[in-house]
C-alpha positions in Angstrom: 97.0 56.8 68.5 100.6 56.2 67.7 102.3 55.9 64.3 105.9 56.1 62.7 106.0 57.1 59.1 108.1 55.5 56.9 109.2 56.3 53.1 107.7 52.9 52.2 105.2 51.5 55.3 103.6 53.2 57.8 103.0 50.9 60.6 100.5 52.4 63.3 99.7 50.3 66.4 96.1 50.5 66.7 95.1 48.9 69.3 96.2 50.3 73.3 97.2 47.7 75.2 100.0 46.8 71.9 100.4 50.9 72.0 101.3 50.4 75.9 103.5 47.5 75.6 105.5 49.4 73.2 106.5 52.6 74.6 106.6 50.8 78.0 107.7 47.6 77.8 104.3 45.7 80.1 100.9 45.7 80.2 98.6 45.1 82.5 96.2 43.6 79.9 98.7 41.7 77.6 100.2 38.7 79.5 102.9 37.7 77.5 106.6 35.8 78.0 109.3 37.9 78.1 109.9 36.2 75.1 107.3 37.4 73.1 107.2 40.6 74.1 111.1 40.4 72.5 110.0 38.6 69.0 107.1 41.6 69.1 109.8 44.5 69.5 111.9 42.7 66.6 109.0 42.0 64.7 108.1 46.0 64.4 111.5 47.0 64.1 111.9 44.3 60.9 108.1 45.6 59.4 109.9 49.4 60.2 112.8 48.5 58.4 111.8 46.6 55.4 111.9 48.2 51.9 109.1 46.3 50.6 106.0 43.8 51.7 108.1 41.5 50.1 111.2 41.6 52.5 108.2 40.5 55.1 106.9 37.6 53.2 111.0 36.3 52.8 111.5 36.4 56.7 110.4 32.4 57.0 110.6 33.1 60.7 107.8 35.5 60.8 105.2 33.2 58.6 103.8 36.8 57.0 100.3 35.1 56.0 96.1 36.6 55.4 94.1 35.2 57.9 91.2 33.4 56.4 87.7 34.9 55.6 89.1 38.3 56.4 89.9 40.9 53.7 92.6 42.4 55.0 93.9 40.8 58.0 97.5 39.3 57.8 99.2 37.2 61.3 103.2 37.1 62.0 104.6 34.3 64.3 105.9 35.8 67.8 106.1 32.3 68.7 104.7 28.4 68.7 101.7 30.3 70.5 101.5 33.6 70.0 100.7 35.5 66.7 100.9 39.9 65.8 97.7 40.0 63.8 97.5 43.3 61.7 95.2 44.8 58.8 97.0 45.8 56.0 96.0 48.8 54.1 97.7 48.3 50.6 99.2 51.5 48.8 99.3 50.1 45.6 98.0 47.5 42.9 101.4 45.8 43.2 100.8 45.1 46.6 104.5 46.0 47.7 103.9 49.1 49.6 101.2 49.1 52.5 100.0 50.4 56.2 100.5 48.6 58.8 97.8 48.7 61.5 99.0 46.3 64.5 95.4 45.4 66.3 96.1 42.8 68.0 98.1 39.6 69.7 96.5 36.4 69.5 96.7 33.6 71.1 97.4 31.1 68.2 96.8 26.9 68.9 98.5 24.4 66.2 100.8 24.7 63.5 
């Protein structure tokens, strides 16, 4: 499992295909447009550089939102069609410090 440790937020690639995509820039199982792959890398950089969750919520382009019917599952926009899904485990009661377990890139319809 790939993990990066930062002062405030931890980002853990919790999927072998996401890890391959991150480390090599490609994945046989994830057939994604180039612009979605670029946005995937940019989104990870935004998460890693965030001081708190408020930085991610303030970025309107990410559209960080909790998925209905789940306890800790959230999504972030990669494009109109694709979302990066993560399980967010809060470290503090104020929900400002968290561990991000990146789970999958999902196909999202609508908006």
